[in-house]
N, C-alpha and C positions, 0 to 999 in steps of 0.2 A: 078659525079652524084650530081645533084644540093640539097641543103637542102630538097626544097621543093619536089622534086621527092622522096625522102628519106622519108620523113615526111608522104605523099601519101601511099606508099608501106608500111610502119609500120602500120597505122591504118587500112587502108584496111585489113590487114593480120591479126590485132588483132580481127577487128571486126567478118571477116570470121570465125577465131578460135571461137570466143564468140557464133557465129549463130550455127555453126555446135555442138559444146558441149551443148548448150542450147536444142536445137532442140532434139539431141541424149537423154537428160538426160528426156526432157519432154514426148518425145515418150514411153520412156520405163515405166514413171510412170503411163501416162494415160493409155497405153496398159495393164499394169499390174491391174489398177482397173478397168478398162472398161470390161475386161474378167472377172473379180471377179463379177462385177454388172450383166453381162449377164448370169454368171452361177446360178446365187442365185435368177434372174429372170426367167430363165429356171425351176430350181427347183420349185418355187412357182408355175408357170401354171403347173406342172404335179402333183403338190399337187391339185390344184383347178380342173383339168381334173379328175384326180381318185377321189374325193370327189362327184362329178357330175355323175360319170359313178357309182356310188354306190346307188346315188339317183335314176338314172333311173331303176337299179335293183329292187329298193324297190317299185318304183310308176309305176304300169302299166296302170294309166291313162294318162301318157305323149304318144305321137304321135311319130311315128319315123321321119315325118317329123319336127317337134318341136326338137327332138334328133338331128337331122341332121344341123338345122341351129344354135343350141347351141355348136354344135362342130366345126362348120365354122371359128368360131372367135378365136377357138384354133390353126387353121392350118395356124402359122405363122412361118416363116424361123426361125430354120431348120426343123420344123415339116411338114414332109409331107402327114403322114397317122395316124389315129385315128382308133382303132379297139376295140371294146367291145364284150367279151364272155361270155354267162353264165356259171352256173357249170357244164353243162352237155358237154361243148365245143361248143354250137349252138351260132353262130355269131349275136349278137343284132343289131351292128352297125358299119358302114364302112364309114369312109371321109375321102375322098382323097382331096390333091390338086395337080394340074398338071400344074397350069398357070406358074406365073410370075416367080416364086421362081425358078424353073428348069430350065425356059430360063436366068435368071440372070445369075445362074451357068455356064450354058453353053457357054455364051456370055464371061465370064470372065475366062473359063478353067479353073474352080474351081471345074467340078462335081466331087464327091467322091461317095466312096461304099456308099449303106445304112447301118443304123444301128438302131436295133430295141431294143427296152427299153420295159420288161415287169414288169408289176405290178399287184399283187394279189389284189383281191376285197374282203373284211371282211364285215361281220355282226358281231360283235363283234369277239368270238373268230372262225367261222365259213366262211368257203371259200365260196361265192356266185359268184366269177366269175373270169376274167383276163382281164387285159387293156394290149393291145400292140400299143406302140408308136413308129413309124417308124420316123428316122430323117435322114439329108444326113450328113456324116462326124461329124467331132468333132462340140463342140457348137461355138469354137474361128473361125471355117471357114465358119460361116453363113454369108449369103449375108450382113446381117444388119453390121457383124462385119467388114466383108471387105471394104463396102463402106465408113463405119466410119473412115477405117484405110487409105484409100486411100483419104478422104476428110481432115483427120488429114495431112496427106502429104503435099498435095497441098497449103494447108493454112500454112504450116510450110516452104514449099519453097516460098510463096507469101510473108509471114511478112519476111522471111530473106532477100528475095530482096529487100524489102521496107529499112530495118535495114540497109542492105549492101548500099544502095541507099544514105540514108540519111549519113550516115559515110561517104561517099565519098563527099557528099556536103560539110558536115561540116568539113572534114580533107583537103579540095581545100580551102575554106574560112581561116580557121587555118594558112595553109600552107602559101597562099598568103601574110597575115598579116606578119606571121613570117618572111617572104622573104623581104617583103617590109623593115619592121624595121630593117633587115640586112644589106640591099642594103643603107638604109639613115644614117646607121652607118658607113658603108663602104664609102660613098661618102664622108660625114663628116671628117673621118680622111685623106681621099686623100686631102681634102681644107686647111687641116692643113699647109701644104708644099705652099699651094700657099697662103696662109694668107688669107683667105677667110672668112669674120666674119658671118658666116650663121647659123640661128637658126637650132637645131636638135629636130623634133618632138619625143618626149621619147616614150619608147615602153612600153606596160602593161605586159611584161613579164621581172620577176626579175631579172635574170641573163643578158639578154639585157640590160636591165636600170642600172644595174651595169657596164656595159661595158660603155655604154653611160656616165655615170656622168662621168668615169673615162677621158674620151676622153672629156668630157667639161671640167674638171678639170683641164686638160694638156694643152686645146687649151687656155685657162685663163691666164695661167702661160707662156705660151709661147708668147701672146700678151702683157704681162705684161714686160716680159724680152726684147721684140721689142720696148715697148714705151721707156723703161728704156734704152736701146741702142740709139734710136732715140734724147732722152733726153739728154744723154750723148753727141750724135754728135752736137746737137745744142747748147750745152753749151761751148764745145770745140772751135765752132765756134765763138760763142760771145766772149770768153776770147780770142781768137786769134785778135779779131778787133779790140780790146782797145789798144795794143801794137803798132798794125799798123798804125791805125788813129795818136796816138801821135808820131810816125816815119812820117810819109807821112807830117804831120803839120809842124814839124821842118825841115823836107828838102824842103820842098816848101817854108818856110820861108828865109831858107838860098840860095837856087836859087832866089829868089826875094829881097836878099840883107837884108832882114828885119832882120834876126837873124843871129848872128857873131855864127859860131861854135868852140866855144873855148873848153877847155878841161870840164868843167863842162856838157854843151851841148853835148860832144862826148860820155862822161861817162852813160849819160842819155840814149843816143840812145842805147849803148851796154847793159845797162838794160834790154830797150825794149826788144832788139834781145834775153836775153838770158830769160825773159820771155815767148816769142813766143816759143822758143826752148822747154822750160817746155810744155807749151801747145799741141805743135806738139809730143813730148812724149807721153802725157796722150790718144793719138790717139788708141794704142794699146789695151785698154780697151775695146774700142767699137766694135773689132773682137773676143773678148775673153769674152762670156757673163758670164762663170761663173766665173771667174777671180775677187779675190778680190781687195779691193780697195789698190793703191800703199801706202806702208807705209811713214808716216809723215818723212819729214827730215828738222829734229831738229837742228837748231843752234842759236847761242846767236849774236845779233847783236842792231846796236841803232835805235831803232825805230823812234825816232825825225828825225835822217839824213834820215831815209828810207824813210820817208814819204815827207821830203823837196825834195827829187829825184823827187817823185810822183808828188809834187807841181810843179816843173819845168817843167817836161815835159806836163803837163797841160796847162801852163800860156799861152803859145801862143793863144790856143783855145779859151780859156776866153776871153783874151782881143781882139781877133777880133770879140767875139759875145759881147763885152760891157759888161761882166760879172766880176765883181770883185773878186778874189779868195784870201784869206787870211790864213796864219796859225800861231795860237796862241800859240803854244804848249810848255812845260817844255821842255828843252836842255837836252841831256843826260841820257834820258829813254832808258835803256838796257832791253831786253825781249829774253827769251827762247824758240823759238816756231817754227811754219813752217813759211819761209820768204814768198813763192810762194803763199800760200794757204792766208795768210793775206792781202799780199800787191793785191791779186786779189781780193780780198773783197772790199779793199778799192776804188781801180780802178773803179771797179762796181758802189758804192755807188756815186762816183765825176762824172761819165759818166752820171748818169740820173740827178744829179744836175744839170749838162750841159746841158742836152736836155730840163729840164723841166723849168729852172728858165728864166725868158724873159731878156732883153737887160736892162741894169741899175739895174740888181738885186746884189745879193750877196751870195757868199758862204765860208763858215768857218769853218775850222778845227782846234779843240783843244785836244787835247792830255795830261794827266796827270796820275800820279799814284795814287793808292788809295789802299793802304794795301799791299798787295802780288797781286795785279792787277792794270791792265794799262786800262784806261777810252777814248775812242775817241768819239767825237762827230763831227759830220758833219750837220750843220744849213745852209739851205739854203732860200731864198725868193721867190722860186720859185710858181707854181700855187697849190702845196699842194695836197693831195690825199683824195678823199670823205669818207667820215666816214664810208661809207657802204663796202669799198673798202679796210679797214686798216685788218681786220680780214684773207684775202686773199692774201695780197701784195707779201707775201714770196712764194706762190703757183707759180709753173712753167706753162707759157702760159697765165698768168693771167696779164691783163693791165688796168689802173684806167679808169672808166667811161669817164673822162674828159682829156684824151690825145688828143683826136682831130686828125690832119693829124701826129702828131710826128709820125716818125718810131719806131719800137721796136718788141722784140718777146715776152716780159714778162719775161726773163730769168735770168735779171742779178741779181735781189735780191732772187732768188730762190737760184743762185751761192755763192751768200753774205751769206746766213744764212748756207747753207751746208759746208763753207768754215772756217767761224767762229765757229760754232758747232763741227766741227773736231780736232780744236786747242783749244778744253774745253769752249769755250766762249758763249756769246748768243748776239744776238743783237735786239734792241727794235726800234719801231717808233712811233712817234705821229707828227700829221699832223692838219694843220686847213687849208679847202680848201680856195684857193684865196690868202693864207699868206705866208704858206710855211711849210718845212719838217723838222724834226731833225730825225737822225739816232744816236743811242748811242750802240757802239761795246763796249764790256767788254771781259777783256779776261786776264786769270791767266799769270802772269809775268814769270811764270818759267812751263813748262808741262813736263809731261814724255812722251815717247814714248809709240803708242798703241799696 
């Protein structure tokens, strides 16, 4: 059974019970006070009739016709006859009502036996006559009382029906709104599997709103994880493109006879293959969302020599474009850090310098030790970075407004920042649009494992 039907049945049942209970209590109270009222009213009439009868017996000037007319006004249900006798037992007046009162009783099947009430008429301490009042049944069974109770019952039924109808309409509206909110919530939950970015109209019902807020929060987290996974995939693809490009340029140079595949060239190719192997190894993170970052692979190596290998790998590309690539670093600078993360960061900065430095330009690397830290500068004479873009240059998928048709995804510098920060360093950038850019990478010469 749907929640809509359950809600309808529940509200109608509650409304019905409330109507029946209220009508019963209302009927009991009304009946109690109405019977008391008509009883008091009857006693008042009896007193008035008795006083008038005593007045008649004292006043001989009142005609019988006047007496008859005066008594007729008291012949009201349940009184059917009023008789007045003098002290000798002789009848003075007899007023009867044979019309509508008796017919009403006969029509409603309420014809009861007659009851006679006798009252002594006195003048001080002396008896001057007798008053006999004949009525039909008890006061509670009078036509007026019966009609009132019948009308009360009809009114209760009508008002109960109206209330029940209103309860039905209200329950339909409320159940429809509740069912709609639940269906919207269910459809939104189904859309999470399909990665649909739909707006969920919030309910005014607190409990449903809590569920909806939880689903919205879950959807936000899932989208963030999906975005992180996509970003990771794009990063891995970007990282893999650099060694492949270097390998391709050197192999093409060898095929064309421009490059001699000596021991240094072959060692450079092996290094690129190792880099590519590490990139492929990182693919597993893409399919394991909750997996923590790979631990750092800390090793001690000669940074100057490592940068020389990178320079050799890029040299042919730079020469083909007509851009001078120079390395003016100190020799024998040894560091203890993650080789892959550091070299990948340098690769990406050099790749950007290559793309954005026009023919005839220059890219220069400089490495030196400053205390217990190592500082690497990469300076180019390229197109530079607009001042407005400097604050967002390390954000993913962000590219400078002046790059024009130069291709790219805007992930290179994002990878640089992440890699350098993971090895405990920082990267700063300064640039003048149209003149060039300088990146300063500062890392500790020795880092501890995470």
